[in-house]
C-alpha positions, -999 to 999 in steps of 0.1 A, spaced: 0 0 0 16 33 -10 20 61 14 5 96 9 20 111 -23 26 145 -5 44 129 25 82 133 25 84 100 46 66 81 18 89 91 -10 113 61 -6 87 34 -2 65 49 -30 96 49 -53 103 12 -44 67 3 -53 69 22 -85 101 3 -94 84 -31 -88 95 -39 -52 84 -72 -38 74 -79 -2 94 -106 14 75 -118 44 91 -153 48 120 -175 37 97 -190 11 91 -155 -4 128 -149 -7 135 -183 -22 106 -179 -47 121 -145 -57 154 -163 -65 135 -190 -84 144 -217 -58 120 -239 -39 124 -247 -2 137 -282 4 111 -307 12 112 -322 47 113 -359 46 90 -377 70 107 -388 102 111 -426 102 99 -448 131 124 -443 159 131 -466 189 124 -450 223 161 -439 230 164 -425 195 131 -406 199 142 -392 233 175 -379 217 156 -365 187 132 -346 210 160 -331 231 178 -320 199 148 -299 190 163 -273 212 194 -269 190 231 -279 195 236 -300 226 267 -317 240 267 -354 249 266 -352 287 237 -327 286 219 -347 259 221 -379 279 209 -362 310 180 -344 293 170 -376 274 172 -396 306 197 -421 291 230 -435 302 260 -424 281 263 -458 263 225 -457 255 228 -421 243 258 -429 221 240 -459 206 210 -437 197 232 -409 183 250 -435 161 217 -448 148 203 -413 141 236 -403 125 235 -434 102 199 -423 92 214 -389 84 190 -372 108 216 -356 130 251 -341 127 279 -343 151 303 -314 150 340 -318 156 335 -297 188 313 -324 202 280 -306 197 252 -326 183 223 -312 163 195 -322 140 205 -323 103 
């Protein structure tokens, strides 16, 4: 919606509209402007209980192993097994720093 034509504050936005500016209200809008579609999210496979617990905790972002095991209520060996399984399914990434996150 253009601003009042006699308003000094509307000159810039009115010029942008005249020049064909496009509103970008989301990532999808920006990608569409570039002619790129957003990557499709693949459905999450059936996960065993330990894997599901780890997956749920990783929804918070990067987590280190000790914290992940504690929050998921798993022992370190159980947590490592779940991490390995999730990593083989390419659902998570393990950074060299030891942080683990969803892929």
